[in-house]
C-alpha positions, 0 to 999 in steps of 0.5 A, a space after each residue: 819749051 817743048 810740050 810733054 808727048 805722049 810715044 803715038 805723039 799728043 801732047 799731054 795736057 793738066 788733065 791727062 797727068 794721073 800723079 806727080 812725085 818731087 823727088 829732091 836731091 842734095 847734089 845735081 837737078 831736083 826731078 819731076 816724076 811725071 805719070 799721065 794718060 794719054 787722052 789718044 791712045 790711052 797708053 799710061 807712060 812716065 817720065 822724069 823730068 828736071 826741076 826746071 824744065 817741069 817748070 816752064 812745062 807747067 808754067 805754059 799749062 796755066 798761061 793757055 788754061 782759064 784755070 788757077 793753079 788752085 783750081 786746077 788741084 781742086 777738080 784733079 782731086 775731084 776725081 771723075 763724074 759717076 753715073 750715079 752722078 749722071 742721074 742725079 743731075 738729071 732727076 732735079 732737073 726732072 723734079 725741078 724748074 728749073 727748065 721752066 723757069 730757064 725757058 721764061 728767061 731765054 722768052 724775055 730775053 728774046 730767044 727763039 723757043 725750041 
């Protein structure tokens, strides 16, 4: 089973998929339309794959990934982390005593402190 590749040769992973559409047919094999963005060159491409090829490809992806299919679906629906979310997380880390308690825990475990 060959992995899905971009024109530049980069292997496309599950996280690079942008859109998946199922095209059922009454006669012949069903088709899966896959839109992806290459992590290397940034090109957005589409492929129309037979159902059997897509099933094999999806199984290969999931065998090499620690996430389950449901976990993958949930993370893709979250979308990218925004700049505001990053700033809010940094504010929470500074305001709370999380870092202080982490340092105490590291000291109790014998970890070297910076």
